[in-house]
Residue frames as a rotation matrix with the C-alpha (Angstrom) as fourth column:
UNK 1
-0.056 -0.753 -0.655 -3.16
0.125 0.646 -0.753 71.00
0.991 -0.124 0.058 -55.30
UNK 2
0.874 0.380 0.302 -3.34
-0.267 -0.143 0.953 70.15
0.405 -0.914 -0.024 -51.59
UNK 3
-0.250 -0.958 -0.141 -0.45
-0.136 0.179 -0.974 70.13
0.959 -0.224 -0.175 -49.18
UNK 4
0.828 0.466 -0.313 -0.76
0.205 0.267 0.942 68.50
0.522 -0.843 0.126 -45.77
UNK 5
-0.284 -0.873 0.396 1.37
-0.349 -0.290 -0.891 69.41
0.893 -0.391 -0.223 -42.82
UNK 6
0.724 0.463 -0.511 1.46
0.252 0.513 0.821 67.45
0.643 -0.723 0.255 -39.57
UNK 7
-0.335 -0.801 0.496 3.13
-0.442 -0.331 -0.834 68.42
0.832 -0.498 -0.244 -36.33
UNK 8
0.663 0.535 -0.524 3.16
0.221 0.528 0.820 66.63
0.715 -0.659 0.232 -33.00
UNK 9
0.048 -0.594 0.803 4.52
-0.873 -0.416 -0.256 67.08
0.486 -0.689 -0.538 -29.53
UNK 10
0.493 0.017 -0.870 6.01
0.151 0.983 0.105 64.11
0.857 -0.184 0.481 -27.72
UNK 11
0.465 -0.483 0.742 7.36
-0.881 -0.170 0.441 63.38
-0.087 -0.859 -0.505 -24.28
UNK 12
0.428 -0.449 -0.785 10.19
-0.162 0.816 -0.555 60.89
0.889 0.365 0.276 -24.55
UNK 13
0.791 -0.192 0.581 11.21
-0.573 0.103 0.813 59.07
-0.216 -0.976 -0.029 -21.39
UNK 14
0.437 -0.742 -0.509 14.81
-0.214 0.464 -0.860 57.91
0.874 0.485 0.044 -21.53
UNK 15
0.554 -0.420 -0.719 17.20
0.819 0.428 0.381 56.38
0.147 -0.800 0.582 -19.07
UNK 16
0.960 -0.123 -0.249 18.77
-0.036 -0.943 0.330 59.44
-0.276 -0.308 -0.910 -17.39
UNK 17
0.132 -0.989 0.071 22.29
-0.010 0.070 0.997 58.13
-0.991 -0.133 0.000 -18.03
UNK 18
-0.390 -0.230 0.892 21.51
0.815 0.364 0.450 57.96
-0.428 0.902 0.046 -21.78
UNK 19
0.503 0.774 -0.384 19.79
0.499 -0.623 -0.603 61.33
-0.706 0.111 -0.699 -22.18
UNK 20
-0.011 -0.567 -0.824 22.63
-0.484 -0.718 0.500 62.99
-0.875 0.404 -0.267 -24.13
UNK 21
-0.912 -0.343 0.226 22.78
-0.013 0.575 0.818 60.14
-0.411 0.743 -0.529 -26.67
UNK 22
-0.210 0.920 0.330 18.98
0.890 0.320 -0.325 60.02
-0.405 0.225 -0.886 -26.97
UNK 23
0.427 0.316 -0.847 18.83
0.085 -0.947 -0.310 63.82
-0.900 0.061 -0.431 -27.47
UNK 24
-0.457 -0.707 -0.541 21.42
-0.536 -0.266 0.801 63.58
-0.710 0.655 -0.257 -30.22
UNK 25
-0.877 0.152 0.456 19.64
0.390 0.781 0.488 60.67
-0.282 0.606 -0.744 -31.96
UNK 26
0.133 0.988 -0.080 16.26
0.784 -0.154 -0.602 62.46
-0.607 0.017 -0.795 -31.79
UNK 27
0.298 -0.072 -0.952 17.73
-0.248 -0.969 -0.004 65.64
-0.922 0.237 -0.307 -33.27
UNK 28
-0.750 -0.640 -0.167 19.10
-0.361 0.184 0.914 63.59
-0.554 0.746 -0.369 -36.17
UNK 29
-0.361 0.711 0.604 15.65
0.761 0.599 -0.251 62.31
-0.540 0.369 -0.757 -37.16
UNK 30
-0.830 0.084 0.551 14.25
0.391 -0.617 0.683 64.25
0.397 0.783 0.479 -40.11
UNK 31
-0.105 0.847 0.522 11.73
-0.010 -0.525 0.851 66.86
0.994 0.083 0.064 -38.97
UNK 32
0.601 0.292 -0.744 12.52
0.665 0.333 0.668 66.35
0.443 -0.896 0.006 -35.27
UNK 33
-0.211 -0.659 0.721 13.78
-0.131 -0.712 -0.690 68.77
0.969 -0.240 0.064 -32.66
UNK 34
-0.077 0.112 -0.991 14.31
0.944 0.327 -0.036 68.36
0.320 -0.938 -0.131 -28.92
UNK 35
0.332 0.324 0.886 12.75
0.152 -0.945 0.289 71.50
0.931 0.038 -0.363 -27.45
UNK 36
0.096 -0.327 0.940 13.89
-0.906 -0.420 -0.053 70.78
0.412 -0.847 -0.336 -23.90
UNK 37
0.204 -0.041 -0.978 14.95
0.145 0.989 -0.012 68.08
0.968 -0.140 0.208 -21.49
UNK 38
0.587 -0.061 0.807 15.39
-0.795 -0.229 0.561 67.24
0.151 -0.972 -0.183 -17.84
UNK 39
-0.150 -0.776 -0.612 18.54
-0.541 0.583 -0.606 65.19
0.827 0.240 -0.507 -17.38
UNK 40
-0.708 -0.146 0.691 17.58
-0.703 0.232 -0.672 64.26
-0.062 -0.962 -0.267 -13.82
UNK 41
0.046 0.834 0.550 14.36
-0.516 0.492 -0.702 62.53
-0.856 -0.251 0.452 -14.83
UNK 42
-0.740 -0.408 0.535 15.36
0.223 0.602 0.767 61.53
-0.635 0.687 -0.355 -18.37
UNK 43
0.293 0.923 0.250 12.40
0.683 -0.018 -0.731 63.33
-0.670 0.384 -0.635 -19.95
UNK 44
-0.860 -0.505 -0.067 12.66
0.283 -0.583 0.761 65.13
-0.423 0.636 0.645 -23.28
UNK 45
0.299 0.897 -0.327 10.09
0.066 -0.361 -0.930 67.37
-0.952 0.256 -0.167 -24.98
UNK 46
-0.734 -0.563 0.381 10.21
0.323 0.204 0.924 66.71
-0.598 0.801 0.033 -28.72
UNK 47
0.262 0.751 -0.606 8.53
-0.465 -0.452 -0.761 68.38
-0.846 0.481 0.231 -31.69
UNK 48
-0.647 -0.389 0.655 8.17
0.367 0.594 0.716 66.41
-0.668 0.704 -0.242 -34.94
UNK 49
0.181 0.717 -0.673 6.77
-0.543 -0.497 -0.676 67.51
-0.820 0.488 0.300 -38.26
UNK 50
-0.726 -0.331 0.603 6.11
0.286 0.651 0.703 65.77
-0.625 0.683 -0.378 -41.56
UNK 51
-0.817 0.380 -0.434 4.20
-0.577 -0.514 0.635 66.21
0.018 0.769 0.639 -44.79
UNK 52
0.023 0.855 -0.518 1.87
-0.544 0.445 0.711 63.27
0.839 0.266 0.476 -44.08
UNK 53
0.537 0.300 0.789 0.64
-0.844 0.195 0.500 61.15
-0.004 -0.934 0.358 -41.18
UNK 54
0.956 -0.214 -0.201 2.35
0.176 0.966 -0.188 57.97
0.235 0.145 0.961 -42.41
UNK 55
0.108 -0.974 0.198 5.77
0.245 -0.166 -0.955 59.65
0.963 0.152 0.221 -42.32
UNK 56
-0.016 -0.058 0.998 5.04
-0.806 -0.590 -0.047 61.15
0.591 -0.806 -0.037 -38.91
UNK 57
0.848 0.378 0.373 4.10
-0.526 0.694 0.492 57.74
-0.073 -0.613 0.787 -37.50
UNK 58
0.712 -0.667 -0.219 7.27
0.441 0.667 -0.600 56.23
0.547 0.331 0.769 -38.96
UNK 59
-0.118 -0.764 0.635 9.33
-0.191 -0.610 -0.769 58.98
0.974 -0.212 -0.074 -37.27
UNK 60
0.332 0.320 0.888 7.62
-0.919 -0.105 0.381 58.30
0.215 -0.942 0.259 -33.93
UNK 61
0.999 0.035 -0.031 8.38
-0.031 0.990 0.141 54.59
0.035 -0.140 0.990 -34.30
UNK 62
0.297 -0.954 0.031 12.04
0.347 0.078 -0.935 55.40
0.889 0.288 0.354 -35.03
UNK 63
-0.098 -0.284 0.954 12.12
-0.705 -0.657 -0.268 57.46
0.702 -0.699 -0.136 -31.82
UNK 64
0.751 0.462 0.471 10.70
-0.660 0.527 0.535 54.50
-0.001 -0.713 0.701 -29.87
UNK 65
0.925 -0.361 -0.116 13.50
0.324 0.912 -0.253 52.29
0.197 0.196 0.961 -31.16
UNK 66
0.292 -0.855 0.429 16.39
-0.439 -0.518 -0.734 54.54
0.850 0.026 -0.526 -30.08
UNK 67
-0.028 -0.409 -0.912 18.61
0.635 0.697 -0.332 52.78
0.772 -0.589 0.240 -27.57
UNK 68
-0.907 -0.312 -0.284 17.95
0.405 -0.452 -0.795 54.13
0.119 -0.836 0.536 -24.08
UNK 69
-0.575 0.786 0.228 14.34
-0.679 -0.614 0.403 55.20
0.457 0.077 0.886 -24.80
UNK 70
-0.944 0.287 0.165 11.84
0.077 0.676 -0.733 53.74
-0.322 -0.679 -0.660 -22.34
UNK 71
-0.059 0.982 0.178 8.60
0.841 0.145 -0.522 55.30
-0.538 0.119 -0.834 -23.62
UNK 72
-0.982 -0.085 0.170 7.24
0.169 -0.802 0.573 57.80
0.088 0.591 0.802 -26.14
UNK 73
-0.240 0.936 -0.258 3.98
0.765 0.018 -0.644 59.61
-0.598 -0.352 -0.720 -25.36
UNK 74
-0.574 0.190 0.797 2.05
0.595 -0.572 0.565 61.65
0.563 0.798 0.215 -27.92
UNK 75
-0.469 0.383 -0.796 0.73
0.689 -0.406 -0.601 64.78
-0.553 -0.830 -0.073 -26.19
UNK 76
0.111 0.492 -0.864 -0.26
-0.270 -0.821 -0.502 66.92
-0.956 0.289 0.042 -29.18
UNK 77
-0.584 -0.261 0.769 -1.03
0.665 0.390 0.637 66.49
-0.466 0.883 -0.055 -32.88
UNK 78
0.179 0.631 -0.755 -2.18
-0.187 -0.732 -0.655 69.01
-0.966 0.258 -0.013 -35.45
UNK 79
-0.398 -0.211 0.893 -2.86
0.809 0.377 0.450 68.63
-0.432 0.902 0.021 -39.14
UNK 80
0.015 0.377 -0.926 -3.25
-0.287 -0.886 -0.365 71.51
-0.958 0.271 0.095 -41.54
UNK 81
-0.051 0.032 0.998 -4.42
0.879 0.476 0.030 70.98
-0.474 0.879 -0.052 -45.06
UNK 82
-0.072 -0.063 -0.995 -3.50
-0.211 -0.974 0.077 73.78
-0.975 0.216 0.057 -47.42
UNK 83
-0.662 -0.209 0.720 -4.27
0.606 0.417 0.677 74.11
-0.442 0.884 -0.150 -51.05
UNK 84
-0.823 0.376 -0.426 -6.25
-0.530 -0.777 0.339 75.71
-0.203 0.505 0.839 -53.78
UNK 85
-0.148 0.860 0.488 -9.88
0.069 0.501 -0.863 74.92
-0.987 -0.094 -0.134 -54.35
UNK 86
-0.742 -0.061 0.668 -10.99
0.641 0.228 0.733 73.98
-0.197 0.972 -0.130 -57.83
UNK 87
-0.862 0.427 -0.273 -13.11
-0.453 -0.891 0.036 76.62
-0.228 0.155 0.961 -59.59
């Protein structure tokens, strides 16, 4: 049985006046966590994880559609495949 695990790092650019609402909405997405932000520039560092790439891409798209978000940039992606090999 194989288990995939995907994690990515994103920079989310939001309107500075909306950063608190965007931070809250990002933290509510499954597998997402805002690791840090700069309220003055409206930038947030976000970590997302999911069991497969399709789910991860859907989560990124949800982040893009949050009100107040101007841009989402993928800066890091890692995939680990874990599992047992057949004898």
